[in-house]
Backbone as a ProteinNet text record, in pm:
[ID]
protein_1_A
[PRIMARY]
MAANAQSQTLPRGGGDRHKGRRALLQVQDIRAGYDKLEILHGISLDVGSGELVCIIGPNGSGKSTTLKSITGFLHPKSGHIVFDGKEILGLRCDEILRLGLAYVPQGRIVFPQMTVMENLELGAYIDTSSTKVKEALDRVWTLFPILAERRYQKAGTMSGGEQQMLAIGRALMSEPRMILLDEPSLGLSPKFVSLIYEKLREMKQQGQTMLVVEQNAVKALSLADRGYVLELGRNRFTGAGGELLNDPEVKRLYLGG
[TERTIARY]
11232.8	11302.6	11356.4	11461	11547.8	11476.9	11410.5	11305.8	11256.1	11191.1	11055.1	11121.8	11228	11314.3	11325.3	11307.5	11359.6	11531.9	11591.4	11704.7	11749.6	11898.4	11934.7	12001.1	12096.3	12186.1	12287.9	12394.3	12506	12620.4	12729.7	12834.5	12940.5	13028.8	13105.3	13265.8	13301.8	13446.3	13456.2	13543.4	13568	13462.1	13561	13493	13453.2	13451.9	13408.1	13265.9	13210.9	13052.3	13068.2	12911.4	12854.8	12925.8	12963.7	13045.4	13183.3	13214.4	13396.1	13432.4	13341.2	13405.8	13357.8	13472.6	13439.8	13386.1	13335	13233.7	13314.5	13276	13403.8	13314.3	13189.7	13113.5	12999.1	13017	12910.8	12827.6	12712.9	12622.2	12551.7	12551.7	12478.6	12407.8	12257.1	12180.8	12158	12187	12195	12063.5	12082.1	11946	11994.2	11920.7	11954.8	11839.4	11857.1	11774.8	11788.9	11693.7	11728.7	11663.7	11728.7	11694.2	11634	11536.7	11435.8	11375.9	11341.6	11266.2	11395.3	11341.7	11435.8	11351.6	11435.3	11421.5	11413	11565.2	11609.8	11603.7	11584.6	11529.8	11583.2	11685.8	11790.7	11824	11846.9	11885.4	12037.6	12039.1	12129.1	12155.8	12310.8	12328.2	12436.7	12497.7	12667.8	12675.7	12810.6	12798.5	12963.8	12946.3	13105.7	13186.9	13316.3	13396.9	13359.8	13353.6	13336.1	13159.6	13106.3	12940.1	12894.9	12795.9	12654.7	12559.2	12512.8	12421.9	12329	12201.3	12104.8	11976.3	11963.2	11856.8	11709.8	11599.9	11511.5	11401.4	11288.5	11210.8	11083.7	10948.4	10893.9	10954.7	10912.7	10976.9	10933.1	11061.7	11038.2	11103	11146.3	11155	11298	11388.1	11513.8	11658.9	11589.3	11715.5	11845.6	11816	11910.6	11942.3	11901.4	11972.2	12024.9	12024.9	12133.1	12238.2	12251.7	12358.6	12452.3	12395.1	12406.7	12482.5	12447.3	12493.1	12622.7	12618.9	12731.4	12840.1	12827.9	12947.1	12960.4	12891.8	12929.2	12847.4	12791.1	12714.1	12582.5	12541.3	12471.6	12533.5	12508.7	12562.3	12477.3	12491.6	12358.9	12344.6	12265.2	12296	12326.9	12335.4	12368.3	12388.3	12495.3	12466.3	12642.1	12648.5	12793.9	12800.3	12888	12897.4	13092.8	13113.9	13258.5	13277.3	13378	13419.1	13573.7	13593.1	13754.7	13798.1	13728.8	13758.6	13760.4	13720	13775.4	13603.6	13606.4	13469.9	13494.6	13367.4	13375.6	13267.7	13189.1	13057.1	13141	13090.1	13155.9	13262.2	13310.7	13444.1	13370	13426.1	13407.7	13415.9	13310.8	13299.7	13454.3	13539.5	13661.6	13735.9	13731.9	13823.6	13781.7	13615.1	13587.8	13617.7	13619.7	13657.2	13814.2	13897.3	14030	14020.6	13948.7	13966.8	13939.4	13873.1	13832.4	13685.1	13602.5	13464	13438.6	13365.7	13318.7	13148.9	13105.3	12977.9	12930.7	12847.8	12718	12646.6	12594.7	12491.4	12356.7	12238.8	12115.5	12125.6	12103.5	12065.9	12195.6	12275	12372.1	12421.1	12502.5	12586.7	12706.1	12707	12838.3	12898	12970.5	13016	12974.4	12879.2	12823.6	12920.6	13003.6	13106.6	13204.3	13262.4	13356.4	13324.5	13460.7	13476	13446.7	13440.3	13458.9	13579.4	13673.6	13826.9	13833.6	13809	13820.8	13713.3	13608.9	13544.3	13596.4	13675.7	13724.7	13831.9	13921.5	14058	14032.8	13883.1	13858.5	13818.8	13769.4	13755.5	13890.8	13999.4	14122.2	14184.1	14130.8	14206.2	14246.7	14249	14312.2	14467.1	14484.1	14599.6	14645.8	14790.5	14920.2	14994.5	14977.5	15055.4	14980.7	15076.1	15032.7	14989.2	15077.3	15127.7	14969.8	14933.9	14783.6	14695.9	14682.9	14560.4	14539.5	14668.2	14644.4	14614.6	14655.6	14607.7	14414.8	14365.7	14254.8	14167.2	14219.8	14161.2	14133.8	14262.7	14240.1	14125.1	14101.8	14024.3	13889	13882.3	13718.8	13694.5	13823.8	13779.2	13761.6	13785.9	13778.1	13659.1	13583.3	13462	13361.9	13405.1	13302.9	13365.2	13377.3	13443.7	13380.4	13227.2	13183.5	13267.9	13301.9	13349.7	13482.3	13541.5	13687	13658.9	13543	13509	13479.3	13409.8	13348.7	13467	13557.5	13665.3	13665.2	13679.9	13649	13515.1	13432.3	13304.8	13250.3	13200.3	13134.2	13030.2	13071.9	12948.1	12825.9	12748.8	12647.5	12589.7	12665	12604.4	12548.5	12587.5	12586.2	12426.2	12402.2	12220.4	12256.8	12139.7	12095	12164.1	12167.6	12244.2	12411.5	12451.2	12575.9	12632.4	12581.8	12635.3	12619	12546.6	12511.7	12663	12710.3	12817.1	12922.6	12969.7	13045.9	13065.7	12923	12963.1	12995.3	12941.9	13024.3	13155.9	13208	13344.2	13457.5	13378.1	13451.7	13452.9	13361.5	13401.7	13510.4	13525.9	13598.6	13736.1	13753.8	13863.7	13953.5	13872.8	13976.5	14014.3	13974	13998.3	13963	13817.2	13744.2	13751	13790.8	13719.9	13584	13527.2	13342.1	13320.8	13211.7	13116.4	12991	12926.9	12776	12704.1	12597.5	12534.7	12350.6	12326.7	12190.9	12110.8	12014.7	11965.1	12019.5	12098.9	12159.6	12049.4	11965.8	11890.1	11764.7	11749	11643	11666.2	11511.7	11506.9	11603.1	11644.9	11697.9	11578.2	11611.9	11529.7	11542.2	11472.5	11478.6	11625.5	11706.2	11798.9	11949	11909.3	12019	12022.4	11900.1	11874	11941.5	11925.5	11974.5	12110.8	12191.2	12359	12427.3	12318.5	12375.9	12399.1	12299.9	12282.8	12376.5	12397.9	12509.7	12661.3	12681.5	12827.1	12836.6	12735.1	12735.7	12776.1	12715.2	12736.3	12902.8	12921.2	13112.5	13157.6	13144.6	13193.6	13190.8	13099.5	13092.8	13151.2	13169	13252	13410.4	13442.6	13568.7	13609.4	13498.7	13523.1	13488.7	13446.4	13430.9	13326.8	13310.3	13217.1	13108.7	13001.6	12931.5	12788	12732	12598	12489	12431.2	12292.6	12166.3	12133	11978.6	11942.1	11782.1	11710.1	11585	11488.1	11342.1	11281	11394.6	11404.5	11437.9	11329.9	11394.1	11407	11298.8	11341.6	11496.6	11532.3	11663.2	11768.9	11739.9	11843.6	11880.1	11733.1	11760.6	11794.8	11792.5	11827	11992.1	12056.6	12190.1	12262	12200.4	12246	12257.8	12383.4	12401.9	12320.1	12290.7	12173.8	12102	12005.5	11900.2	11870.6	11816	11742.8	11638.6	11509.2	11410.4	11385.8	11402.2	11352.3	11249.7	11192.4	11022.7	11026.2	10959.3	10950.8	11083.9	11191.5	11305.8	11352.6	11346.4	11339.1	11388.7	11462.9	11465.7	11339.1	11280.4	11160.1	11203	11280	11345.3	11481	11510.7	11679.9	11679.5	11766.9	11810.3	11874.1	11889.8	11971.9	11880	11977.2	11840.2	11761.2	11805.7	11684.1	11593.6	11629.4	11513.8	11422.1	11459.7	11391.3	11289.1	11361.3	11274.1	11154.5	11168.9	11077.9	10968.8	11034.5	10927.4	10788.8	10681.7	10552.9	10519	10574.3	10522.2	10580.4	10709.6	10797.5	10735.8	10698.6	10643.4	10533.8	10430.6	10329.1	10319.3	10395.2	10408.1	10490.6	10629	10702.5	10747.5	10713	10712.8	10639.3	10517.5	10390.4	10317.8	10329.8	10308.8	10246
12001.1	12016.7	12154.5	12156.6	12256.7	12398.2	12364.3	12456.3	12529.4	12458	12500.3	12587.8	12613.1	12666.4	12817.5	12922.4	13055	13068.1	13125	13147.6	13205.7	13125.4	13165.6	13281.5	13363.1	13450.1	13360.1	13466	13354.6	13423.6	13303.5	13355.2	13436	13563.9	13595.4	13524.8	13584.8	13527.3	13424.5	13313.1	13197.8	13067.3	12952.3	12855.8	12735.3	12614.5	12527.4	12514.5	12509.9	12503.3	12419.7	12372.4	12293	12207.3	12082.8	11975.5	12041.3	12090.9	12141.6	12224.9	12313.4	12429.4	12541.2	12612.4	12758.3	12843.2	12948.5	13030.9	13140.7	13156.2	13271.1	13412.1	13434.3	13526	13502.1	13593.9	13576	13732	13736.4	13841.6	13819.6	13910.9	13909	14018.2	13973.4	14085.9	14216.1	14251.2	14372	14432.5	14559.5	14646.1	14738.1	14770.7	14839	14895.2	15012.8	15034.1	15178	15277.4	15385.7	15475.9	15571.9	15706.2	15674.8	15716.9	15691.7	15534.8	15510.5	15364.1	15247.3	15162.2	15046.3	14953.3	14872.2	14753.9	14614.9	14612.4	14475.5	14497.7	14411.6	14433.1	14287.6	14295.8	14203.3	14071.1	14071.9	13982.1	13902.6	13781.9	13685	13606.7	13567.4	13466.7	13425.6	13321.9	13284.3	13199.4	13171.7	13104.6	13068.5	12933.7	12883	12892.8	12861	12847.1	12760	12783.4	12658.8	12627.6	12708.5	12693.2	12771.6	12725.2	12806.8	12845.9	12949	13005.1	13076.6	13032.6	13149.5	13203.9	13314.5	13386.2	13403.4	13363.8	13400.4	13470.1	13489.6	13563.3	13619	13683.5	13758.4	13880.2	13954.4	14116.8	14204.3	14236.9	14368.4	14295.5	14182.5	14109.9	14154.5	14202	14244.5	14162.2	14117.1	14041.4	14106.5	14206.1	14323.7	14401.5	14449.4	14517.4	14462.2	14307	14240.2	14240.1	14219.5	14222.2	14350.6	14446.5	14606.4	14612.3	14576.7	14593.6	14523.7	14444.7	14352.2	14403.6	14464.7	14506.4	14639.9	14688	14831.9	14938.6	14919.9	15040.7	15083.1	15000.9	15042.4	15038.1	15134.3	15112.5	15114.3	14950.4	14945.7	15009.5	14994.3	15127.4	15044.5	14899.8	14810	14668.6	14598.6	14457.9	14395.1	14336.8	14272	14223.9	14270.8	14183.8	14120.7	14020.6	13961.2	13879.3	13900.7	13841.8	13774.4	13640.7	13609.9	13643.3	13639.5	13692.5	13858	13940.6	14091.8	14121.2	14238.5	14325.5	14391.6	14386	14454.9	14611.9	14593.6	14731	14820.1	14929.2	15061.7	15042.4	14968.6	14975.5	15033.8	15069.6	15130.6	14984.8	15027.5	14893.1	14872.1	14964.9	14933.8	14871	14893.1	14821.9	14661.8	14622.5	14524.9	14468.4	14470	14421.2	14375.4	14458.8	14414.1	14307	14272.4	14181.5	14037.2	14034.8	13914.4	13919.8	14002.7	13984	14077.9	14001.6	14048.1	14042.8	14146.5	14161.2	14203.3	14107.9	14095.8	14172.8	14274.1	14369.6	14336.4	14363.8	14301.5	14429.4	14338.8	14417.5	14416.2	14357.6	14275.1	14456.8	14483.7	14591	14598.3	14642.7	14670.1	14771.9	14790.2	14952	14912.3	14948.5	14915.2	14968.7	15098.2	15106.2	15077.9	14978.2	14901.4	14796.1	14723.5	14589	14487.6	14340.1	14258	14251.3	14258.4	14282.4	14374.8	14497.2	14624	14573.4	14546.9	14527.2	14432.1	14306.4	14235.2	14277	14357.2	14421.7	14535.4	14570.8	14663.1	14600	14451.5	14348.5	14326.9	14368.8	14343.1	14468.4	14585.1	14710.5	14695.7	14609.6	14629.4	14527.8	14464.6	14361.2	14420.7	14453.8	14527.7	14452.6	14296.1	14192	14199.2	14194.1	14138.4	14019.8	13924	13754.7	13740.3	13749.7	13740.6	13759.2	13870.9	13924.1	13835.3	13788.7	13704.2	13531.2	13543.8	13415.8	13438.7	13522	13529.1	13556.7	13599.9	13617.5	13474.1	13358.5	13269.1	13145.3	13191.7	13124	13174.9	13306.4	13349.3	13288.2	13285.9	13248	13058.7	12992.1	12884	12846.6	12926.6	12913	12949.4	13064.3	13111.9	13144.8	13041.6	13040.2	13145.8	13202.7	13283.1	13433.9	13456.8	13577.7	13583.6	13464.6	13438.7	13465.4	13434.2	13456.4	13581.6	13665.5	13816.7	13905	13870.6	13963.9	14098.2	14121.7	14271.5	14291	14253.1	14332	14410.8	14534.6	14592	14493.7	14564.5	14492	14513.1	14648.1	14683.1	14627.9	14541.4	14459.6	14324.5	14273.2	14134.6	14118	14014.1	13946.5	14004.5	13996.7	13991.9	13869.8	13736.4	13624.9	13643.7	13688.2	13704.9	13806.4	13930.3	14041.4	13984.8	13932.3	13841.8	13761.5	13707.9	13622.3	13740.1	13831	13912.7	14012.5	13996.7	14079.5	13977.2	13859.6	13738.7	13749.1	13701.9	13694.7	13792.7	13955.7	14092.2	14037.2	14009.8	13954	13854.2	13752.7	13667	13763.6	13837.5	13898	13920.7	13946.7	13998.5	13899.7	13767.6	13633.7	13638.1	13667.2	13702.8	13563	13571.3	13432.1	13423.7	13511.6	13512.7	13589.7	13539.2	13674.5	13637.8	13738.6	13783	13836.4	13745.9	13783.2	13831.2	13919.6	13955.1	13925.4	13815.8	13790.6	13756.6	13662.3	13652.1	13610.7	13563.2	13502.1	13583.6	13674.1	13795.8	13874.7	13840.4	13891.9	13818.2	13685.6	13605.1	13507.4	13478.1	13380.1	13210.1	13154.1	12989.9	12929.7	12999.1	12910.2	12960.9	13044.6	13114.2	13150.9	13124.1	13090.1	12973.3	12867.6	12728.3	12735.9	12840.4	12803.1	12913.5	13029.9	13099.5	12981.7	12908.8	12800.5	12684.6	12630.4	12550.1	12637.8	12729.6	12782.6	12836.4	12841	12838.6	12741.9	12624.7	12473.7	12455.9	12483.7	12458.6	12536.8	12666.6	12765.3	12690.7	12663.1	12567	12453.9	12372.3	12253	12258.3	12395	12467.4	12522.7	12507.4	12512.9	12714	12763.8	12903.5	12923.1	13034.4	13054.2	13156.1	13098.6	13234.6	13218.5	13369.4	13410.5	13450.4	13422.9	13396.7	13462.7	13580.9	13593.4	13564.7	13523	13480.5	13496.6	13527.8	13542.1	13370.6	13334.8	13189.3	13089.9	13065.3	12998.7	12862.2	12766	12634.3	12657.2	12717.7	12693.7	12671.9	12823.4	12849	12786.4	12710.9	12577.6	12449.6	12425.8	12301.3	12306	12421.9	12428.8	12428.6	12464.9	12560	12433.9	12478	12399.6	12404.5	12520.3	12576.4	12754.3	12741.7	12894	12943.2	13035.5	13149.1	13196.3	13201.1	13234.9	13359.9	13498.2	13629.4	13651.4	13750.2	13784.2	13912.1	14004.9	14176.7	14164.9	14169.2	14207.2	14092.4	14024.4	13935.6	13771.5	13688.4	13547.4	13493.2	13416.6	13310.7	13142.6	13117.2	12975.6	12955.7	12867.4	12840.3	12688.4	12641	12485.8	12472	12323.1	12298.3	12303.8	12335.3	12362.9	12271.5	12147.7	12036.2	12042.4	12046.7	12051.4	12162.4	12288.1	12407.3	12364.9	12331.2	12309.9	12198.3	12111.5	12003	12036.4	12136.6	12155.4	12198	12157.4	12206.3	12320.6	12393.5	12522.6	12621.7	12587.3	12683.8	12656.2	12535.2	12547.2	12616.8	12602	12668.8	12855.3	12871	13003.9	13099.8	13025.9	13072	13005.8	12883.5	12806.8	12802.6	12826	12811	12699.4	12588.8	12472.8	12431.1
10242.8	10123.5	10138.4	10052.6	10072.5	10012.3	9912.7	9826.2	9911.2	10012.2	10110.8	10231.5	10215.8	10355.2	10321.9	10419	10394.6	10402.6	10291.4	10313.8	10449.2	10502.9	10629.4	10605.6	10724.7	10722.9	10703.1	10615.7	10561.1	10671.6	10692.5	10783.4	10674.2	10749.3	10678.6	10665.6	10565	10566.6	10475.4	10501.5	10419.7	10458.7	10453.7	10499	10395.3	10417.5	10312.3	10356.4	10196	10185.7	10027.7	10044.4	9933.6	9897.4	9960.3	9906.1	9882.4	9988.8	9979	9912.3	9845	9749.8	9861.1	9844.5	9894.3	9866.3	9970.5	9914.7	9851.3	9713.2	9660	9691.8	9663.7	9700.1	9801.7	9930.5	9991.5	10026.2	9964.7	10015	10125.5	10261	10342.3	10384	10394	10432.1	10360.6	10270	10216.6	10177.5	10177.7	10148.2	10039.8	9959.2	9859.8	9789.7	9680	9607.5	9506.3	9494.9	9412.6	9457.9	9497.5	9618.1	9718.2	9746	9847.2	9848.3	9732.9	9726.9	9772.4	9821.2	9905.1	9795.4	9707.3	9617.8	9692.7	9785.5	9838.3	9975	10020.2	10174	10281.6	10261.6	10331.8	10271.7	10120.1	10045	10091	10087.4	10109	10022.6	9965.3	9837.9	9920.1	9826	9839.2	9694.9	9664.5	9533.2	9575.7	9548.9	9576.1	9447.9	9461	9346.3	9243	9133.4	9046	8991.5	9094.4	9059.2	8967.1	8905	8832.6	8944.3	8981.8	9089.6	8987.7	8984	8940.1	9030.5	9009.5	9038.3	8967.3	9010	8930.6	9035.2	8952.2	9029.1	8942.8	9010.9	8882.6	8852.9	8782	8773.1	8886.5	8910.1	9054.2	9157.1	9161	9254.6	9318.8	9206.8	9304.1	9262	9140.4	9056	9017.6	8926.1	8874.8	8950.7	9042	9157.5	9244.3	9247.6	9347.2	9287.8	9134.7	9084.2	9061.8	9039	9037.1	9163.1	9276.7	9416.9	9415.5	9362.8	9409.7	9307.2	9214.2	9095	9152	9222.6	9242.5	9174.3	9086.1	9052	9120.3	9209.6	9314.1	9462.1	9550	9695.7	9813.3	9859.6	9916.3	10060	10135.5	10225.3	10362.4	10341.5	10477.3	10408.6	10502.5	10453.3	10460.3	10379.1	10371.4	10200.3	10132	10022.3	10037	10033.7	10012.3	9952.6	9878.7	9749.3	9761.4	9763.6	9834.1	9953.8	10023.8	10157.6	10170.7	10071.2	10104.8	10106.5	10176.5	10170.7	10026.4	9960.5	9859.8	9849	9948.5	9970.8	9962	9884.5	9890.4	9784	9713.1	9617.5	9508.3	9401	9265.8	9173.2	9074.8	8964.7	8910	8873.1	8827.1	8955.1	9040.1	9146.8	9174.1	9168	9196.9	9067.9	8935.3	8837.5	8818	8882.1	8883.5	9008.2	9122.4	9191.9	9125	8987	8932.2	8924	8911.8	8923.2	8818.4	8685.6	8566.9	8596.7	8490.7	8478.3	8327.2	8287.2	8170.8	8197.1	8167.7	8189.7	8103.4	8100.2	8063.5	7930.3	7829.7	7701.1	7576.5	7598.8	7499.3	7448	7568.4	7556.6	7483.8	7349	7333.2	7202.3	7176.1	7110.9	6970.7	6910.8	6790.7	6667.2	6689.3	6547.9	6579.1	6675.4	6638.4	6649.7	6598	6561.5	6668.6	6606	6743.6	6804.4	6706.7	6802.8	6868	6833.6	6924.5	7067.1	7077.2	7168.8	7261.8	7224.5	7299	7347	7288.5	7331.3	7450.8	7447.3	7527.6	7685.9	7654.5	7783	7878.2	7810.4	7847.3	7906.4	7921	7928.7	8067.9	8142.9	8278.4	8238	8157.9	8142	8057	8093.8	8008.3	7926.9	7938.5	7881.8	7755.9	7652.4	7504.7	7523	7598.9	7543.6	7655.8	7771.1	7841.2	7755.2	7665.8	7608.5	7495.8	7420.8	7275.2	7365.9	7476.2	7528.7	7552.4	7616.6	7634.5	7493.8	7428.4	7315.4	7229.6	7234.3	7195.2	7255.3	7381.9	7490.5	7409.8	7390.9	7367.9	7190	7076.6	6998	6964.7	7068	7087.1	7127.1	7239	7289.6	7202	7125.9	7015.6	6872.3	6808.6	6658.8	6582.2	6620.2	6485.9	6543.2	6647	6686.2	6607.4	6593.6	6540.6	6359.7	6350.6	6190.3	6156.5	6280.3	6228.3	6325.7	6312.9	6391.7	6383.6	6240.8	6194.8	6141.5	6211.7	6135.8	6283.3	6210.2	6324.1	6409.5	6504.3	6618.9	6588.6	6559.9	6540	6413.1	6347.1	6206.1	6268.2	6380.2	6408.1	6499.6	6490.5	6523.3	6685.2	6759.5	6900.9	6951.2	6920.7	6980.6	6977.9	6849.8	6824.8	6928.6	6928.8	7049.8	7163.7	7190.3	7325.3	7365.1	7264.2	7279.8	7254.7	7217.5	7234.9	7342.7	7402.8	7533.9	7619.9	7669.3	7756.4	7725.3	7581.7	7549.3	7580.4	7583.6	7616.7	7775.4	7874.5	8035.5	8019.1	7956.2	7956.9	7950.5	7835.8	7838.9	7926.5	8060.7	8193.1	8277.6	8221.6	8290	8433.9	8444.2	8586	8648.9	8797.1	8865.6	8870	8838.5	8847.8	8768.8	8703.4	8585.4	8636.1	8668.5	8682.1	8561.8	8502.2	8380.9	8447.4	8351	8393.8	8256.9	8296.3	8145.5	8027.5	8012.2	7910.8	7803.5	7808.4	7696.3	7665	7734.2	7679	7578.2	7492.9	7352	7257	7270.2	7187.4	7130.2	6994.6	6909.6	6991.8	7001.2	7040.8	7005.3	6894.8	6845.6	6903.9	6945.1	7070.1	7182.8	7208.5	7361.3	7380.2	7310.8	7339.8	7300.6	7211.4	7181.1	7302.6	7368.6	7486.2	7603.1	7643.4	7718.7	7705.7	7578.8	7559.1	7590.5	7550.9	7595.8	7712.9	7819.2	7952.4	8034.3	7969.1	7969.3	7972.5	7875.4	7866.8	7947.1	7973.8	8065.5	8205.5	8228.3	8378.2	8372.7	8257.3	8296.6	8275.7	8230.7	8224.7	8357.4	8419.9	8630.1	8668	8545	8570.6	8655.5	8738.7	8832.3	8736.2	8776.6	8717.8	8830.4	8820	8894.6	8786.9	8762.3	8655.7	8677.8	8651.7	8660.6	8567.4	8553.5	8447.8	8451.7	8362.3	8347	8296.5	8190.4	8196.9	8272.3	8366.9	8474.1	8471.1	8358.5	8363.7	8276.6	8183.3	8122.3	8228.3	8329	8438	8535.5	8576.8	8665.5	8636.9	8492.2	8460.1	8456.3	8436	8458.4	8525.9	8671.1	8772.3	8877.9	8964.1	9097.5	9159.8	9199	9306.8	9261.3	9317.7	9295	9376.4	9361.9	9443.8	9385.8	9457.3	9431.6	9498.9	9404.4	9507.2	9499.6	9571.7	9586.2	9646.4	9594.3	9631.4	9711.7	9678.5	9713.2	9814.7	9865.4	9969.6	9897.6	10014.3	9991.8	9977.8	9893	9938.8	9914.3	9851.9	9850.4	9777.9	9823.6	9817.2	9793.1	9694	9675	9564.3	9562.7	9447.1	9332.4	9190.5	9073.8	9053.4	9058.8	8989.5	9110.6	9234.5	9361.1	9324.2	9308.3	9273.7	9135.3	9054	8933.7	8915	9010.2	9049.1	9184	9264.7	9357.9	9352.9	9391.5	9345.4	9314.1	9470.9	9482.4	9416.1	9377.7	9266.8	9133.3	9106.1	8939.5	8970.1	9063.3	9039.4	9044	9107.4	9159.5	9033.8	9004.6	8906.1	8763.8	8757	8635	8546.2	8599.3	8501.2	8508.1	8620	8604	8723.8
[MASK]
+++++++++++++++++++++++++++++++++++++++++++++++++++++++++++++++++++++++++++++++++++++++++++++++++++++++++++++++++++++++++++++++++++++++++++++++++++++++++++++++++++++++++++++++++++++++++++++++++++++++++++++++++++++++++++++++++++++++++++++++++++++++++++++++++

């Protein structure tokens, strides 16, 4: 079974993968960490255009560090990160965003003293076309009607789940080709966890490419096309979401069953 095999080294560049879908993002053998502490010991993964891929694993396995390395918040010591055929390792965060790769960090980071509308407009700062900004806003309002209702409300007065929707909506304002989400359900009530995943499903159906880090492994794998399980900064398992969800060893080690 695919879930029981170690991840293999990924080829660089393009190529048709995963039932004809092009690999939009390829991460190959990256090593990264903080100061002298190495967290990632050769992580590899890829995400095909239109896929939702999740990364799961225990605390300290390197999940968030992987996203920070891809988005330029950390600079890996070695390896390759290729987005749409372009090497992006070493680029600044803003340069990576302009290429079409958006990031929703852990913790529902919004600007609390600014309104919902102002937060969303900040997400479109790289686009100078008022027409495109309005179109992006309309798409966010359609996906998250509650944000449209609260457009003049200060973000800091909203619930945690509403702030998470705002953080995702702000990322969508740049019309990204791919979104990286770090723990989108962290700290939310069961009601909002279900609602956030319902919205991720809608985004997936609309063709949005996503890479999602999650502690809620069952929720993530149930929605994902494919998943990667990390352990101590290394690839442990990889496979289709349903395969990993039903794999006995993955269940025993990571899913509490």
